[in-house]
C-alpha positions, 0 to 999 in steps of 0.5 A: 619876252619868250624864254626858250627851253628844250622840249625835254625839260618842258614836254607840256609845252607841245601837243601830244602828237608832236611830243611823240614824234620828237621822242621817236626821232630823239629830238627832245633835247635839240628842239627849243620851245617857249610857253605862251599865254593861250590868248596870244596863240593867234599869229598876229596877237603873238607878234604884238604881245611878244615882239615876234616877227611873223613875216 
């Protein structure tokens, strides 16, 4: 199961360019992210591992 948190509380969960964008638009408290195991970064594998509907 994915546990969502604000980008502000876990900025390491997003790519540096995305973090820069979110900070510049004051969105880090509004956007939620979840940590995933990198082996499941592929959409289909993510769907299977975490029960996320990608369709």
